[in-house]
C-alpha positions as CSV (number, residue, x, y, z in Angstrom):
1,M,-43.7,172.7,138.6
2,K,-45.2,170.1,137.0
3,R,-44.9,168.0,140.0
4,A,-46.6,170.6,142.2
5,G,-49.6,170.8,139.6
6,V,-50.3,167.4,139.7
7,C,-50.2,167.9,143.5
8,Y,-53.0,170.4,143.7
9,L,-55.4,168.8,140.4
10,L,-55.4,165.2,142.6
11,P,-57.3,166.3,145.3
12,L,-59.0,168.4,143.4
13,L,-60.3,165.6,141.1
14,L,-61.1,163.9,144.7
15,F,-63.9,166.4,145.6
16,S,-64.9,166.3,141.8
17,I,-65.9,162.8,142.7
18,P,-69.3,163.5,144.1
19,L,-70.5,164.9,141.4
20,F,-70.8,161.7,139.2
21,F,-73.5,161.0,142.9
22,T,-76.0,162.9,143.5
23,P,-78.9,162.5,145.9
24,A,-81.5,163.3,143.0
25,S,-80.1,160.3,141.1
26,S,-81.8,157.4,143.0
27,Q,-85.2,156.5,142.8
28,S,-88.3,158.2,143.8
29,C,-91.5,156.9,143.2
30,S,-92.3,159.3,140.0
31,S,-89.3,157.7,138.3
32,Y,-89.4,154.2,139.4
33,K,-90.4,151.4,137.2
34,F,-92.3,148.2,137.9
35,S,-91.1,144.9,136.4
36,S,-94.3,143.5,135.7
37,N,-94.8,146.3,133.5
38,N,-97.4,148.0,136.0
39,V,-98.4,152.2,134.8
40,Y,-99.6,154.5,137.4
41,K,-100.7,158.0,137.4
42,S,-100.1,158.7,141.0
43,C,-97.5,158.3,144.3
44,V,-96.1,159.6,147.3
45,D,-93.4,158.6,148.6
46,L,-94.0,158.3,152.0
47,P,-91.9,159.9,154.7
48,V,-91.1,156.6,156.8
49,L,-90.5,152.8,156.7
50,S,-88.7,153.1,153.2
51,S,-92.6,152.8,151.3
52,F,-94.0,154.3,148.3
53,L,-97.4,153.4,147.6
54,H,-98.8,154.2,143.3
55,W,-101.9,154.2,142.2
56,N,-104.6,154.6,139.4
57,F,-108.1,156.2,140.4
58,N,-111.5,155.9,139.0
59,Q,-113.9,158.5,140.6
60,S,-116.7,157.2,139.2
61,T,-116.4,153.8,140.3
62,A,-114.6,154.6,143.5
63,T,-112.3,151.7,142.3
64,A,-108.5,152.3,143.0
65,D,-105.6,150.3,141.8
66,I,-102.5,150.4,144.3
67,A,-98.7,148.8,145.0
68,F,-97.3,149.0,147.9
69,R,-93.5,148.9,147.8
70,V,-91.0,149.0,151.1
71,T,-87.6,149.0,150.2
72,G,-84.5,147.5,152.1
73,T,-87.0,144.9,153.8
74,S,-85.8,140.5,153.8
75,S,-87.8,137.9,153.6
76,S,-87.2,136.9,157.7
77,R,-90.2,140.3,157.4
78,W,-94.1,141.4,157.0
79,I,-95.1,144.5,155.2
80,S,-98.8,145.9,155.4
81,W,-101.0,149.1,154.6
82,A,-104.4,150.0,155.4
83,I,-106.8,152.1,155.2
84,N,-108.8,153.2,158.8
85,P,-112.6,154.1,158.0
86,S,-113.0,155.5,161.9
87,S,-109.7,156.9,162.6
88,T,-106.1,157.6,162.2
89,G,-104.7,154.9,164.7
90,M,-104.0,151.4,164.2
91,V,-107.4,149.6,165.4
92,G,-109.7,149.7,163.0
93,C,-107.6,149.3,160.1
94,Q,-108.4,147.3,157.1
95,A,-105.1,145.9,156.0
96,L,-103.0,144.2,152.9
97,V,-100.3,142.4,154.7
98,A,-97.8,140.4,152.5
99,Y,-94.6,138.3,153.7
100,V,-92.9,135.8,152.1
101,G,-93.6,132.4,153.1
102,S,-91.5,128.8,153.9
103,T,-92.4,127.7,150.3
104,G,-90.0,131.0,149.2
105,S,-93.7,132.7,147.4
106,V,-95.1,136.2,148.6
107,R,-98.3,135.5,150.6
108,A,-100.5,138.5,150.3
109,Y,-104.1,138.5,152.1
110,T,-106.7,141.1,153.8
111,S,-107.0,141.1,157.8
112,P,-109.0,143.7,160.1
113,I,-107.5,145.0,162.6
114,N,-109.8,144.9,165.9
115,S,-107.2,145.4,168.6
116,Y,-103.5,146.1,169.3
117,R,-102.7,142.7,170.3
118,T,-102.9,141.4,166.9
119,S,-101.3,138.0,164.3
120,M,-102.8,139.8,161.5
121,P,-105.3,137.2,160.3
122,E,-106.6,136.8,157.3
123,G,-110.4,137.8,157.1
124,S,-112.8,140.0,154.8
125,L,-112.7,144.3,155.1
126,S,-114.9,146.8,155.3
127,F,-115.0,147.5,151.4
128,G,-114.0,145.2,148.7
129,V,-110.9,143.8,147.6
130,P,-111.2,142.0,144.1
131,S,-107.7,141.1,144.0
132,I,-104.4,141.2,145.8
133,S,-101.0,139.4,144.8
134,G,-97.1,140.2,146.2
135,A,-94.2,139.8,145.4
136,F,-90.3,140.6,146.7
137,Q,-87.1,141.2,144.8
138,N,-83.9,142.2,146.0
139,G,-84.7,143.1,149.4
140,E,-88.0,144.8,147.6
141,M,-91.5,143.8,149.0
142,T,-94.7,144.8,146.7
143,I,-98.4,144.6,147.5
144,F,-100.5,144.6,144.6
145,A,-104.1,145.7,145.0
146,K,-107.6,146.4,144.0
147,L,-110.1,148.4,145.5
148,Q,-113.3,148.4,145.9
149,L,-114.2,151.9,147.8
150,A,-117.6,152.9,149.3
151,A,-119.0,155.4,146.5
152,G,-118.0,159.2,146.8
153,T,-114.9,157.8,148.6
154,T,-112.0,160.2,147.6
155,T,-109.7,160.3,150.5
156,V,-108.6,157.8,153.2
157,N,-106.7,157.7,156.4
158,Q,-103.7,155.2,155.8
159,V,-101.8,153.4,157.9
160,W,-98.3,150.8,157.1
161,Q,-96.2,148.9,158.5
162,E,-93.5,146.3,158.5
163,G,-92.1,144.4,161.2
164,P,-90.3,140.8,162.1
165,M,-91.8,137.5,161.2
166,N,-92.5,135.6,164.4
167,G,-92.6,131.8,162.9
168,A,-95.0,131.3,160.4
169,N,-97.0,134.8,161.4
170,P,-96.3,138.1,161.8
171,G,-94.9,139.4,164.7
172,T,-94.9,142.9,166.9
173,H,-94.0,145.7,165.0
174,S,-91.4,148.2,167.0
175,T,-93.6,150.8,169.3
176,S,-91.5,153.3,168.7
177,G,-89.7,155.9,166.1
178,A,-90.9,155.7,162.6
179,N,-93.5,153.1,163.5
180,M,-95.5,154.9,165.1
181,R,-95.6,158.0,162.8
182,S,-96.8,155.8,160.2
183,M,-99.9,157.6,158.9
184,E,-101.3,160.2,157.0
185,T,-104.2,161.7,155.2
186,L,-104.2,160.5,151.2
187,S,-106.4,162.2,149.1
188,F,-106.8,159.3,146.5
189,A,-108.3,161.8,143.5
190,T,-105.4,164.2,143.9
191,G,-102.6,162.8,145.6
192,S,-102.3,165.8,147.8
193,T,-100.5,168.1,145.2
194,P,-101.8,170.4,142.3
195,V,-101.7,168.8,138.9
196,S,-99.5,171.6,137.3
197,G,-97.4,171.2,140.3
198,G,-96.0,167.6,139.4
199,S,-93.8,166.3,141.2
200,S,-92.3,167.9,144.0
201,G,-91.3,168.0,147.6
202,G,-90.8,164.5,148.8
203,G,-91.6,163.0,145.6
204,R,-95.6,163.1,145.6
205,S,-96.6,163.1,142.0
206,G,-100.5,163.2,141.8
207,G,-103.2,162.6,139.3
208,D,-106.7,164.0,139.2
209,D,-109.5,162.5,137.1
210,D,-111.9,164.5,138.2
211,G,-109.9,167.7,137.3
212,D,-109.9,169.3,140.0
213,D,-107.4,171.2,140.9
214,D,-108.3,171.3,144.9
215,D,-105.4,170.3,147.2
216,D,-106.4,170.6,150.3
217,D,-106.2,167.0,151.5
218,G,-102.8,167.1,152.7
219,Y,-100.6,165.0,154.1
220,G,-100.2,165.7,157.8
221,S,-100.3,162.9,159.5
222,P,-100.6,163.7,163.7
223,G,-97.9,164.8,165.5
224,S,-96.1,165.8,162.4
225,S,-95.9,168.8,160.1
226,S,-97.8,168.0,156.9
227,S,-95.4,169.8,154.6
228,S,-92.9,167.1,155.3
229,G,-91.8,165.6,152.9
230,S,-90.5,169.4,151.8
231,S,-87.5,168.7,153.9
232,F,-84.6,167.4,152.5
233,F,-83.6,165.5,155.5
234,S,-87.7,164.4,156.1
235,N,-87.6,161.8,153.6
236,R,-86.3,158.6,155.3
237,Q,-85.4,157.5,151.2
238,Q,-83.1,161.1,150.8
239,K,-81.7,159.9,154.3
240,K,-80.6,156.4,152.4
241,N,-79.3,158.8,149.7
242,V,-77.4,160.6,151.9
243,H,-76.0,157.5,153.5
244,G,-75.0,155.7,150.2
245,L,-73.4,158.5,148.6
246,L,-71.0,159.6,151.5
247,N,-70.4,156.7,152.3
248,A,-69.7,155.3,148.5
249,V,-67.3,158.3,148.1
250,S,-65.5,158.1,151.0
251,W,-65.1,154.2,151.9
252,G,-65.4,152.5,148.3
253,I,-63.5,155.2,145.9
254,M,-61.2,157.8,148.7
255,M,-60.1,155.0,150.9
256,P,-58.8,152.5,147.9
257,L,-57.6,155.9,146.0
258,G,-55.1,157.4,149.1
259,A,-53.4,153.6,149.5
260,I,-52.6,153.8,145.8
261,F,-51.0,156.9,146.4
262,A,-49.0,155.4,149.7
263,R,-48.1,152.0,147.3
264,H,-47.1,153.6,143.8
265,L,-46.1,157.2,144.4
266,K,-43.5,157.2,146.8
267,V,-41.2,155.3,143.8
268,F,-40.8,158.6,141.6
269,E,-38.2,160.6,142.2
270,G,-39.3,163.6,144.4
271,A,-42.6,162.7,145.3
272,N,-41.6,162.6,148.8
273,P,-43.3,164.0,150.7
274,A,-46.1,164.6,148.5
275,W,-47.1,161.6,148.3
276,F,-47.4,161.3,151.7
277,Y,-49.2,163.9,152.5
278,L,-51.9,163.3,149.1
279,H,-52.1,159.7,151.4
280,I,-53.1,161.2,154.3
281,T,-55.0,164.2,152.9
282,C,-57.0,161.4,150.9
283,Q,-57.7,159.0,154.3
284,G,-58.3,161.5,156.3
285,L,-61.5,163.2,154.4
286,A,-62.3,159.8,153.4
287,Y,-62.3,159.4,157.2
288,I,-64.8,162.4,157.8
289,L,-67.1,161.5,155.3
290,G,-67.0,157.9,156.4
291,I,-68.4,159.2,160.1
292,A,-70.7,161.0,158.5
293,G,-72.2,158.2,156.4
294,W,-72.1,155.5,159.8
295,I,-73.7,158.1,161.9
296,T,-76.1,158.2,159.3
297,G,-76.8,155.1,158.6
298,L,-77.6,154.7,163.1
299,R,-80.1,156.6,162.3
300,L,-81.4,155.2,159.8
301,G,-81.4,152.1,161.9
302,D,-82.9,153.6,165.0
303,E,-85.6,154.8,162.1
304,G,-86.9,150.6,161.8
305,G,-85.6,148.7,158.5
306,E,-83.6,145.3,157.4
307,T,-79.8,145.9,157.4
308,G,-78.5,143.0,157.3
309,Y,-74.5,142.3,157.3
310,H,-74.6,146.0,155.6
311,G,-74.9,147.3,159.4
312,A,-72.1,145.1,161.1
313,I,-69.8,145.2,158.3
314,G,-69.9,149.1,159.2
315,A,-69.2,149.2,162.2
316,I,-66.7,147.1,161.9
317,L,-64.9,149.7,159.2
318,F,-65.3,152.4,161.8
319,I,-63.4,150.6,164.5
320,G,-60.7,149.5,162.2
321,A,-60.1,153.7,160.2
322,T,-60.1,154.6,163.8
323,L,-57.6,152.1,164.9
324,Q,-55.9,153.2,161.7
325,V,-55.7,157.2,162.7
326,F,-54.9,156.0,166.4
327,A,-51.4,154.0,164.7
328,L,-50.5,157.3,163.1
329,L,-50.2,159.4,166.0
330,V,-48.1,155.8,167.4
331,R,-45.8,155.8,163.8
332,P,-42.2,154.9,164.4
333,K,-39.6,156.3,162.4
334,P,-38.3,154.5,159.6
335,D,-35.5,153.1,160.7
336,H,-37.1,152.6,164.1
337,K,-36.1,148.6,165.2
338,Y,-40.5,148.6,165.7
339,R,-41.2,149.8,162.2
340,F,-41.3,146.9,160.5
341,F,-43.7,145.4,162.6
342,W,-45.7,148.8,162.6
343,N,-45.9,148.5,158.8
344,I,-47.2,145.1,158.8
345,Y,-50.2,146.3,161.1
346,H,-50.8,149.3,159.3
347,H,-50.9,147.4,156.1
348,S,-52.7,144.6,157.3
349,I,-55.4,146.9,158.7
350,G,-55.8,149.2,156.0
351,Y,-56.1,146.6,153.4
352,T,-59.1,144.6,155.3
353,V,-60.6,148.2,155.2
354,I,-60.2,148.9,152.0
355,S,-61.8,145.6,151.1
356,L,-65.0,145.1,153.1
357,S,-65.7,148.7,152.3
358,I,-66.1,148.0,148.7
359,L,-67.8,145.0,150.1
360,N,-70.2,147.0,151.5
361,V,-70.9,149.4,149.4
362,F,-72.0,146.8,146.9
363,K,-74.0,145.3,150.2
364,G,-76.1,149.0,150.3
365,L,-76.8,149.6,147.0
366,Q,-78.7,146.1,147.3
367,L,-80.6,147.3,150.3
368,L,-80.8,150.5,148.0
369,N,-81.8,149.3,145.2
370,P,-81.4,152.5,142.7
371,A,-81.3,152.7,138.9
372,S,-78.8,150.0,137.4
373,V,-76.3,152.8,135.9
374,W,-75.3,153.5,139.7
375,K,-73.9,150.1,140.7
376,Q,-72.8,149.7,137.0
377,G,-70.8,153.2,137.8
378,Y,-69.7,152.2,140.7
379,I,-68.0,149.0,139.0
380,A,-66.3,151.4,136.3
381,I,-64.7,152.9,139.2
382,L,-63.3,150.4,140.1
383,I,-62.4,149.0,137.1
384,I,-60.3,152.7,136.4
385,L,-58.9,152.9,140.1
386,G,-57.8,148.5,139.1
387,L,-56.2,149.2,135.6
388,I,-54.4,152.6,137.4
389,A,-53.0,150.2,140.1
390,A,-52.0,147.8,137.7
391,V,-49.7,149.9,135.3
392,L,-48.4,152.0,138.5
393,E,-47.9,148.6,140.1
394,V,-45.6,147.5,136.7
395,V,-43.9,150.8,136.5
396,T,-42.6,150.8,139.4
397,W,-41.5,147.8,139.7
398,S,-39.9,148.3,136.6
399,I,-38.0,151.8,138.3
400,V,-36.9,149.6,141.8
401,I,-35.5,146.8,139.1
402,K,-33.3,149.6,137.4
403,R,-32.1,151.2,140.0
404,R,-31.4,148.3,141.6
405,R,-29.5,146.8,139.2
406,R,-27.8,150.7,138.4
407,A,-27.0,150.1,142.1
408,A,-25.5,146.8,142.1
409,M,-23.1,147.6,138.9
410,D,-21.7,151.0,140.1
411,L,-21.2,150.0,143.9
412,P,-22.1,146.4,145.2
413,P,-24.4,146.8,148.9
414,K,-22.6,145.9,151.7
415,H,-25.8,144.8,153.7
416,P,-28.6,142.5,151.7
417,S,-31.1,144.9,150.8
418,I,-34.2,145.3,153.4
419,V,-37.2,144.8,151.6
420,G,-40.0,146.8,152.3
421,G,-43.5,146.7,152.9
422,N,-44.6,146.2,149.3
423,G,-41.7,144.2,148.1
424,H,-39.7,147.2,147.2
425,S,-36.9,148.4,149.2
426,D,-37.4,149.7,152.4
427,S,-34.9,152.7,152.0
428,Q,-36.3,153.8,148.6
429,L,-40.1,153.0,149.5
430,H,-40.1,153.0,153.2
431,Y,-43.9,154.0,154.1
432,G,-44.6,156.7,156.3
433,A,-48.1,156.3,156.7
């Protein structure tokens, strides 16, 4: 009965792991803290291109201190935030631009956009920009600027973009998907969110320097709903959170746990075939969740943004895990002459997938850039799994050695022991998965 209870509790433990990771745990603009100790009263999670805008607004002087952030980018890409005083499109934009120069420092400057074919040369804007600077760290690029707007200005048409560098100059950004939806109306005075409502929906929060609770200036961009931030999946950052959650739990935790089941539980008397079903259940669930996470990653890639090796490793993981699934369909019986070769194939692919999974989780954390506690939490989980595996390795080897000694004393073997895939006697520890 005790063994049966353990068998039921272990899958329950697997399902409880996601409770330690919630999408709310990752940073929205309202919880973000700048390393420069800058503090902004208002902010908005922009709906596309992993972008965020923070600002302080003085309505009496029509000045705005802004910080525009893009996460999941790289030193080979540029970012831009702009105000269009005359329309909602690209032409006529008064842009702030930043990229990492050849010296490794961030170049931030102003550029008026007068045509669709532009390399965004430096130039003066139609409003004052007394100061502008940039920063790049851990896959996140930020533009800091002070804007001197026309008297009475509270609402503007904002446009933001990101794209690849073309040598030493900004190159052409994508002309499809998220890059064609990166425009909204912004109220500096209200943030399009009532003060009483605080941060809600897509993570918008705003102060109202004049005390006016009016929020008629919505965030509706052309061709999209003004409530685009209210849906969980409408925000790109939330999609990244789901992607990271699924992959961290499946590839990064359940896959290694399933390998522990297969390698160590089979040694204990009465654990067969329970260990096998635990192994395939754990790996099967990990595969399903991993595929869901991989698909969300593909959708994020279609929307733009830099993934680097993260996306390539994800594709390799999908191929390797799928090969494991097909290998299960042609698994020979334990005494089959080809079982030895199947074991080599199965173990090699399996441990490669697990190693790459852990590596890719860390690369994903670097791109997502959540609060440090989540990376520390994942490291703690890996340490716990490693300690469990180490203890079980010692225990199982001691059990096997005792059995071999007892067997040698009671009845000398007629044939040399056949060594299995993990160093234990194949008659005792054959892999069923």
